[in-house]
N, C-alpha and C positions, 0 to 999 in steps of 0.2 A: 642596572641589569636586568630585564625584564625574566620574568618567572616563564616558564613554557605554559602557554594555555593548552584547557583542553576540552575538547568540543564532542559532543558526538551529533553523529549523522545517520537520518533514516534516510537512505537513499530508496525512495522508493518508484515504482513504476509512473502512479499518476505523478506523486507530488515529493520533493527533496525540504529536508524540515531540519535546521541546525538546532542544537539545544547547547547552551554552555551554561555554567553550575549556578552561575549568578546572575544571569539574568532570564533562564530559563529559554525559553522558545524566541531565536533572534530573528528566525527567517521561517519563512513557508512561503515555494514558491513552485508554480508546475514543474514538470518532467521535460521541459521541452526546449529547444535551440532551434533560433533561426539562421540559415546558412545563405551566403551568397554562392550559389553554385560556382561562378567561376572562379573568385577569390581564395573559395572556400573557408571565408574570415565570418569568424560568428556577430551576427548583429544585433541580435536580443538572447535574452535567457529569461524562462521563467514564465509570469503575468503576460509579458511584454510580446514574450515568443509566441503564448496561448492565444491571444486574442487573433494572431496571425494566422492560425491553420483556417484549411480549405479558402481564405482569402488569399494569397501575396500571388505578384506577377511572376511569371517564367522563372526567370532568375534565384528568385530566394523561394527557398525551401523551408517551411516548420518543422522540424522532425524530434522524435521521443526518441532518443540512445538508447533507454533502456525498455527490456522488452521481457515481460514474467520476472521483474525484479532482478535481472542480472543485466549485463551490461550486453548490449545488441552490438554497439558500432564503439569502440575504444575510443579513438582520437577526438570522437564530437565530446565525449563522456566528458574526458579529462579534460577540454576545454569549458565545456561547463563546468567544472568540479573548479577549477582557475579563477571562473567569473564567482562562484559561489562564495568559496573561500575571502573573496576581497571584497566581496559584500558584507560577508561574516567580521572582519575587521573591522573593517569603517563603524558595521552595528555597536562593534565591542569596543571604540572609538580609541585605538592602538594597530600598530602594526604588528599583523600577527607572525611572530617570530616563532615558526616552525611547530605548528599545535600539534599536541598527541590527541589524534582522532582514535575514538570509537564508534566504528560501522557496522550497521546491523546487517543479516547476509539473508535470505531466502534457504530453511534449513534443506530442502532439495537442490542449492547450489552445488553443483560441481568444485572439484580443487582447483579445477582449470579456473570457474568462471569467480572461484573466489579470490584467488592469483591476480585476475585481470582487475577488478574492485581494489585490492590493496594495492597493485601499480597505478593504477589511475591517480587515486586522492596523494598516494606519495609522489607523483612528479606532480600535483599540484601543489605542492608545498610542505606536505605535513613529516613531522619526522618521525615517529613512531606513528603503526596502524593497531589497530586489536579488530578482532572479528569476533562479531558474538551473533546469535541465531535470534532471529525477527522474534520466533515468538519466547525466546527467554525475556529479550529487550521489551518484547508488551506486557509482561508482565509483571515486569520491574516498574514499569512507568504505570500499570494499573496496583501500585502497592500491593501486590503480593506478595507473602513472605518466601520467598523462591529460596532462600539459602535454608530453608526447613525440612525436614524428611517428610512435611503433607504432600498431597497430591494438588497442585493448582493444573484446570484444565483451561488454556488459551487458544481462544477461535478468531483467528488473526485476518479477516477478509480486506484483500488489499484490495490495488489496482488490478495489478501483474498476478499475485500467488494468494491462495486462501492457505493457511498454515493452523494445523490444527497440532495443538502437542499437551503432553502431561508432563507436568515439572517437578519436580522433586530434589531435594538436596542442591539449589543451583545447575539442575544440568536436565536436560531432554530425555525421559522413560520411555516416550512412545511418541510418535510425531509423523502426520501425513502430509505433505505436501503439494499440493495440485496446482495446476496452471489455469484455474477459472478462478475468476472475480471483477473483480469490478467492468475491468476490461473487456470482458468478453461477454458480462450481458450488454452493456453497450451494442456491442457488434450483434447480439441476436436481435436486439431492439432496432438495429440499422435492414436487419435480412428478414425480420417481420413484416414489417411495413412493405418491404421492397415486394414480396412475394406479394402479400395481401391486398395493396394499394396502386402495387407499381410505380410509388412515390419512392424518391432516391433522398435520404437525409443524411444531413453530416454527423459527425463525431459527437457536437456540443449540444445539437437537436436531442440525437440518443440520451445524451447524459440527462438531460435537464429532465425530459419525461421519467426517464428515472430515479430520478432525487423527486420530481415533482407528485409524480402518482403510479409510481414504482410500489407496488407492495409484496410482500411474501406470499406465500398459499395461504393467506386465512381469511375465512370472511369478513368482507367488510361495506362499508357504502359506497356505490358504483362515483366515481370521480371520473370528469373529463379534462382532455386537454388539446387545445386546437395549434397544431404542427403545420408550419409551411417548408416543401421541398421541390424536387424537380419534376414532372410528370414523363416518368420516361416511355410516354407512347408517343406525347405531345413536345415533349420536351420543354415544356412551357413550367413559371413558378406553379404552384398548386396548394391548396391548404384542404386539409382534413381533421375530423374530431375524431382524438382514440380514446378507448376507457381504460381505468386501472385495471380492471378484466382483462381484456389483451396484453394488458404488458404482462399481469402474472401468467398468462397462454406464453407469452415471448421468452418470459424467463425462467419457466418449469423447469426445463431441464438441467439449465446448470442450477438452481438451487440447490434441484433431488443431489446432485453432484456432490454439491456441499456438504448436504445433509449424510450424504454417503461413505465421505471423508472423514466424517466426527465419528459416526460410529465405529465406521473400522477403527478409527485412533484408542476409542472406549473400551473395544471390544479385546486389543492387545494392552490393556491396562493390567500390570499383577493386580491379583485377589488381594494383597495388603491395604493398596491404595484404593479400592475401589468405594470402600465405604467413606472415604473424605472427599469423594467424588457427589456421594450420594449427599451429602450435607453441605457441601460448599460449590457443588455446581459449578458451570462453567462462566467463564466471561468473556464477552463478544469483544473485541477491539478492532479497529481500521474502517476504514469510511463505509463499510457495507454494512456494518452495527448500527449506522443510521436509517438504514432501509425501513418503511414503514411495517408492521407489524412483525418483524425477522426474530425477533425474543420471546414472541408469544407464540411462534410457528414451531421454534426449536424446541422449545419446553415440551408445548404439546408432542414433538416427535420423537425426542430420546429420555422422556419424564424424567428428568433431572431438571436443579434449578438454574435459567439461564441470566444472568447479569451484564448489564451493559457499563462497563469500562469509564469511568470520570469524563476523559477527553477522550474518547476511542479515537481521533484522529490524527495525536498525536500523542498517544502513549508511546508507540515504538519509540520517538526521538526522545523523548522524556526520558525512555527506558537506557536507553544508550547514553545518554546522560550522566545517568543514576548510576549506572553498571561502573564507571572510573574510579568509585571507592569500593564497587565489589567487586573488580577484574581480576584482581589476584586469589578472590577466592574462588571464580568461575574458570581462571585458569587453572588451577590445582584439581577441579574437578573435572577438567575439561582432557585431563591428559589420560 
């Protein structure tokens, strides 16, 4: 008799992570699916599909079925989840007998979006599906004492959404979720290069620029990077050099929106919890926490300590997995 397996899934716009209690993170793949347009068959999932973005022949398309942290294409997401569950079963070295799954959802997701996530995971073979709000999962993953009556502030800058939440006693006290995060920053870099250089670059190039020379709005030594793209005037390939100062310029507006969301959440904080925030500060999780200078910039702007979680990219997935032990507590506080 096989016991039911319990797994946590971080269904992110950029990456899907699967966490198992015994083995930790067992899967970390980009949320990309390659599909044959004619037969509608899934050809590749994850890294293999991501490598195809912008390079596939006409009948094969590489798509990201999750937009802003929620399901944009239901059928493709279900197919992707089936693949992911199969890979997880293989990694766990057993047939995954109807696992119990905890999935995180953006706190701004509507009830329809939440239901879509639940249905997609059920039809991918789960026995029970529990939903947990992303900031709560991130806080659990960052080892914050979420079930105590102290304020924990989490800023989760992911691919599709930035979630800012004050968590106390296992629930969200105040929260702002904005659909401005990593993907939006990539888009702004693409538009900036297009407008200033008449050069068309792809998503992967923009992401590489953001990672290598992207800085939050802080003073720093200038860094440069050569990028290639297609000249919109001649239609020919062309190489240009972009500096980190220009990158700050390109991303400035979105970064200020993120700061605004943090400020708005802190303003909504009950006075009793404000003291905790001054002492304990804010925890950054998600891929955006890795941006150069973001910790320094935010602590200057909001004048409270800012810490980066131990493994910001995996925080939410670890939190979903760990929350299986506190799910009953969380369920009670959610009622």
